[in-house]
OpenMM code with the backbone's topology and positions (N, CA, C; nanometers):
from openmm import Vec3, app, unit

residues = "MET MET THR ALA ASN LEU LEU THR GLY SER PHE ILE LEU VAL ALA GLY ILE ALA LEU LEU ILE PHE LEU PHE VAL LYS LEU ILE PRO LYS ALA LYS ARG ASP THR ASP THR THR ALA LEU LEU THR VAL PHE VAL VAL VAL ALA VAL PHE LEU VAL GLY MET GLY GLY TRP VAL SER LEU MET GLY LEU GLY HIS PHE SER GLY ALA MET GLY CYS TRP LEU".split()
positions = [
    Vec3(0.1041, -0.1070, -0.0117),
    Vec3(0.0050, 0.0064, 0.0130),
    Vec3(0.0691, 0.1324, -0.0107),
    Vec3(0.0609, 0.2368, -0.0805),
    Vec3(0.1430, 0.3622, -0.1017),
    Vec3(0.0998, 0.4373, 0.0422),
    Vec3(0.1870, 0.5200, 0.0760),
    Vec3(0.1401, 0.6186, 0.1720),
    Vec3(0.0846, 0.7375, 0.0878),
    Vec3(0.0207, 0.8350, 0.1465),
    Vec3(-0.0255, 0.9608, 0.1189),
    Vec3(0.0634, 1.0324, 0.0324),
    Vec3(0.1641, 1.0393, 0.1086),
    Vec3(0.2955, 1.1173, 0.0320),
    Vec3(0.3605, 1.0789, -0.0865),
    Vec3(0.3820, 0.9522, -0.1085),
    Vec3(0.4276, 0.8791, -0.1763),
    Vec3(0.3471, 0.9031, -0.3226),
    Vec3(0.1991, 0.8842, -0.3012),
    Vec3(0.1057, 0.8699, -0.3845),
    Vec3(0.0776, 1.0044, -0.4588),
    Vec3(0.0900, 1.1208, -0.3527),
    Vec3(0.0795, 1.2641, -0.3963),
    Vec3(0.1976, 1.3045, -0.4727),
    Vec3(0.3334, 1.2515, -0.4266),
    Vec3(0.4573, 1.2657, -0.4989),
    Vec3(0.4706, 1.2119, -0.6363),
    Vec3(0.3905, 1.1055, -0.6406),
    Vec3(0.4271, 1.0374, -0.7693),
    Vec3(0.3317, 1.1060, -0.8765),
    Vec3(0.1880, 1.1507, -0.8348),
    Vec3(0.1421, 1.2237, -0.9192),
    Vec3(0.1810, 1.3336, -0.9784),
    Vec3(0.2526, 1.4307, -0.8899),
    Vec3(0.3168, 1.5613, -0.9230),
    Vec3(0.4211, 1.5335, -1.0041),
    Vec3(0.5440, 1.4215, -0.9962),
    Vec3(0.6487, 1.4089, -1.0549),
    Vec3(0.5792, 1.3312, -1.2304),
    Vec3(0.4935, 1.2949, -1.2266),
    Vec3(0.4253, 1.2288, -1.3268),
    Vec3(0.3522, 1.3835, -1.4181),
    Vec3(0.3184, 1.4349, -1.3476),
    Vec3(0.2677, 1.5558, -1.4360),
    Vec3(0.3610, 1.6251, -1.4805),
    Vec3(0.4791, 1.6635, -1.4182),
    Vec3(0.5973, 1.7518, -1.4490),
    Vec3(0.6740, 1.6774, -1.5512),
    Vec3(0.6889, 1.5448, -1.5487),
    Vec3(0.7597, 1.4624, -1.6769),
    Vec3(0.6645, 1.4667, -1.7954),
    Vec3(0.5258, 1.4906, -1.7764),
    Vec3(0.4293, 1.4995, -1.8774),
    Vec3(0.4350, 1.6191, -1.9468),
    Vec3(0.4600, 1.7215, -1.8851),
    Vec3(0.4777, 1.8622, -1.9058),
    Vec3(0.6118, 1.8813, -2.0116),
    Vec3(0.7046, 1.8318, -1.9464),
    Vec3(0.8420, 1.8524, -1.9950),
    Vec3(0.8584, 1.7638, -2.1416),
    Vec3(0.7617, 1.6704, -2.1527),
    Vec3(0.7646, 1.5807, -2.3039),
    Vec3(0.6764, 1.6519, -2.3826),
    Vec3(0.5585, 1.6884, -2.3262),
    Vec3(0.4670, 1.7887, -2.4034),
    Vec3(0.5655, 1.9013, -2.4590),
    Vec3(0.6519, 1.9606, -2.3955),
    Vec3(0.7098, 2.1089, -2.3943),
    Vec3(0.7946, 2.0647, -2.5402),
    Vec3(0.8839, 1.9920, -2.4977),
    Vec3(0.9979, 1.9511, -2.5790),
    Vec3(0.9504, 1.8657, -2.7203),
    Vec3(0.8314, 1.7934, -2.7331),
    Vec3(0.7978, 1.7201, -2.8513),
    Vec3(0.7024, 1.7845, -2.9238),
    Vec3(0.6048, 1.8639, -2.8611),
    Vec3(0.5046, 1.9386, -2.9318),
    Vec3(0.5287, 2.0871, -2.9454),
    Vec3(0.5379, 2.1494, -2.8163),
    Vec3(0.5223, 2.2940, -2.8252),
    Vec3(0.6738, 2.3606, -2.8657),
    Vec3(0.7886, 2.3390, -2.8483),
    Vec3(0.9021, 2.4126, -2.8713),
    Vec3(0.9290, 2.3891, -3.0185),
    Vec3(0.9380, 2.2882, -3.0587),
    Vec3(0.9632, 2.2697, -3.2350),
    Vec3(0.8692, 2.3646, -3.3072),
    Vec3(0.7425, 2.3676, -3.2930),
    Vec3(0.6552, 2.4436, -3.3558),
    Vec3(0.6453, 2.5932, -3.3162),
    Vec3(0.7128, 2.6370, -3.2106),
    Vec3(0.6669, 2.7890, -3.1521),
    Vec3(0.7788, 2.8675, -3.2665),
    Vec3(0.7115, 2.9911, -3.2720),
    Vec3(0.8067, 3.1096, -3.3712),
    Vec3(0.8713, 3.1396, -3.2490),
    Vec3(1.0116, 3.1996, -3.2867),
    Vec3(1.0999, 3.2775, -3.2099),
    Vec3(1.1072, 3.3908, -3.1964),
    Vec3(0.9917, 3.4662, -3.1068),
    Vec3(1.0034, 3.6061, -3.0816),
    Vec3(1.0558, 3.6029, -2.8970),
    Vec3(1.0401, 3.7253, -2.8824),
    Vec3(1.0659, 3.7431, -2.7248),
    Vec3(0.9486, 3.6874, -2.6329),
    Vec3(0.8353, 3.7346, -2.6700),
    Vec3(0.7495, 3.6782, -2.5792),
    Vec3(0.7380, 3.5165, -2.5900),
    Vec3(0.7277, 3.4698, -2.6886),
    Vec3(0.7020, 3.3299, -2.6971),
    Vec3(0.8282, 3.2474, -2.5987),
    Vec3(0.9559, 3.3116, -2.6352),
    Vec3(1.0645, 3.2370, -2.5716),
    Vec3(1.0679, 3.2709, -2.4076),
    Vec3(1.0027, 3.3796, -2.3473),
    Vec3(0.9882, 3.4070, -2.1929),
    Vec3(0.9024, 3.3190, -2.1849),
    Vec3(0.7865, 3.2958, -2.2275),
    Vec3(0.6620, 3.1863, -2.1899),
    Vec3(0.7070, 3.0420, -2.1967),
    Vec3(0.7899, 3.0184, -2.3089),
    Vec3(0.8459, 2.8834, -2.2819),
    Vec3(0.9474, 2.8443, -2.1752),
    Vec3(1.0166, 2.9666, -2.1389),
    Vec3(1.1124, 2.9273, -2.0435),
    Vec3(1.0469, 2.9136, -1.9033),
    Vec3(0.9093, 3.0105, -1.8813),
    Vec3(0.8437, 2.9782, -1.7612),
    Vec3(0.8192, 2.8505, -1.7574),
    Vec3(0.7556, 2.8156, -1.8637),
    Vec3(0.6678, 2.6712, -1.8660),
    Vec3(0.7713, 2.5805, -1.8281),
    Vec3(0.8965, 2.5772, -1.8876),
    Vec3(1.0327, 2.4708, -1.8497),
    Vec3(1.0553, 2.4744, -1.7013),
    Vec3(1.0427, 2.5889, -1.6491),
    Vec3(1.1050, 2.6074, -1.5139),
    Vec3(0.9997, 2.5833, -1.4397),
    Vec3(0.8538, 2.5874, -1.4690),
    Vec3(0.7470, 2.5073, -1.4024),
    Vec3(0.7631, 2.3667, -1.4044),
    Vec3(0.7710, 2.3200, -1.5112),
    Vec3(0.7917, 2.1740, -1.5159),
    Vec3(0.9091, 2.1090, -1.4383),
    Vec3(1.0278, 2.1909, -1.4286),
    Vec3(1.1339, 2.1397, -1.3724),
    Vec3(1.1048, 2.1303, -1.2397),
    Vec3(1.0770, 2.2445, -1.1819),
    Vec3(1.0056, 2.2540, -1.0349),
    Vec3(0.8870, 2.1302, -0.9764),
    Vec3(0.8224, 2.1055, -1.0916),
    Vec3(0.7184, 1.9865, -1.0564),
    Vec3(0.7977, 1.8629, -1.0196),
    Vec3(0.8785, 1.8383, -1.1270),
    Vec3(0.9636, 1.7184, -1.1167),
    Vec3(1.0181, 1.7020, -0.9768),
    Vec3(1.1080, 1.8270, -0.9517),
    Vec3(1.1608, 1.8344, -0.8090),
    Vec3(1.0727, 1.8089, -0.7191),
    Vec3(0.9564, 1.8688, -0.6953),
    Vec3(0.8979, 1.8887, -0.5887),
    Vec3(0.8254, 1.7441, -0.5759),
    Vec3(0.7957, 1.6866, -0.6995),
    Vec3(0.7340, 1.5581, -0.6802),
    Vec3(0.8419, 1.4533, -0.6186),
    Vec3(0.9476, 1.4326, -0.6841),
    Vec3(1.0808, 1.3581, -0.6204),
    Vec3(1.0822, 1.3896, -0.4823),
    Vec3(1.0792, 1.5021, -0.4361),
    Vec3(1.1144, 1.5508, -0.2959),
    Vec3(0.9623, 1.4796, -0.1983),
    Vec3(0.8794, 1.5018, -0.2349),
    Vec3(0.7328, 1.4726, -0.1708),
    Vec3(0.7603, 1.2824, -0.1731),
    Vec3(0.7900, 1.2492, -0.2890),
    Vec3(0.7678, 1.0808, -0.2814),
    Vec3(0.9099, 1.0484, -0.1994),
    Vec3(0.9940, 1.1123, -0.1774),
    Vec3(1.1362, 1.0706, -0.1024),
    Vec3(1.0536, 1.0635, 0.0713),
    Vec3(0.9965, 1.1741, 0.0870),
    Vec3(0.9471, 1.1883, 0.2397),
    Vec3(0.8271, 1.1009, 0.2623),
    Vec3(0.7772, 1.0494, 0.1409),
    Vec3(0.6522, 0.9100, 0.1715),
    Vec3(0.7358, 0.7957, 0.1862),
    Vec3(0.8631, 0.7765, 0.1446),
    Vec3(0.9357, 0.6505, 0.1791),
    Vec3(0.9592, 0.6280, 0.3126),
    Vec3(0.9471, 0.7244, 0.4070),
    Vec3(0.9693, 0.7081, 0.5307),
    Vec3(1.1241, 0.6623, 0.5495),
    Vec3(1.2085, 0.6954, 0.4714),
    Vec3(1.3556, 0.6924, 0.5090),
    Vec3(1.3977, 0.8169, 0.5750),
    Vec3(1.3339, 0.9413, 0.5026),
    Vec3(1.3893, 1.0642, 0.5324),
    Vec3(1.2949, 1.1598, 0.6346),
    Vec3(1.1576, 1.0880, 0.6583),
    Vec3(1.0834, 1.1511, 0.7413),
    Vec3(1.1137, 1.1490, 0.8950),
    Vec3(1.1995, 1.0640, 0.9523),
    Vec3(1.2408, 1.0854, 1.0915),
    Vec3(1.3551, 1.1966, 1.0932),
    Vec3(1.4496, 1.1948, 0.9917),
    Vec3(1.5309, 1.3150, 1.0334),
    Vec3(1.4958, 1.4507, 0.9778),
    Vec3(1.4035, 1.4504, 0.8526),
    Vec3(1.3817, 1.5897, 0.8265),
    Vec3(1.2328, 1.6053, 0.8226),
    Vec3(1.1439, 1.5467, 0.8930),
    Vec3(1.0156, 1.5484, 0.8974),
    Vec3(0.9838, 1.6765, 0.9859),
    Vec3(1.0572, 1.7423, 1.0654),
    Vec3(1.0484, 1.8907, 1.1267),
    Vec3(1.0191, 1.9968, 1.0081),
    Vec3(1.0960, 1.9720, 0.9025),
    Vec3(1.1142, 2.0498, 0.8053),
    Vec3(0.9779, 2.0809, 0.7130),
    Vec3(0.8971, 1.9956, 0.7100),
    Vec3(0.7954, 2.0010, 0.6443),
    Vec3(0.6517, 2.0546, 0.7274),
] * unit.nanometer
topology = app.Topology()
chain = topology.addChain("A")
for resn in residues:
    res = topology.addResidue(resn, chain)
    for name in ("N", "CA", "C"):
        topology.addAtom(name, app.Element.getBySymbol(name[0]), res)
């Protein structure tokens, strides 16, 4: 049985990976290269990377190995 943190972290991680795949496969190759589009794509990539990082962090907290030592940080 998966803990709540592990399940939530996995969903966040999958959402970030799916967003990165969508950006690099569909959106970035077809985008025009003007200033506004480049800035918006950069923001989307940064959000996707943060989603992957946050999902990995929450998943690690759900495993229980780190929850004792770092549980007070959350």
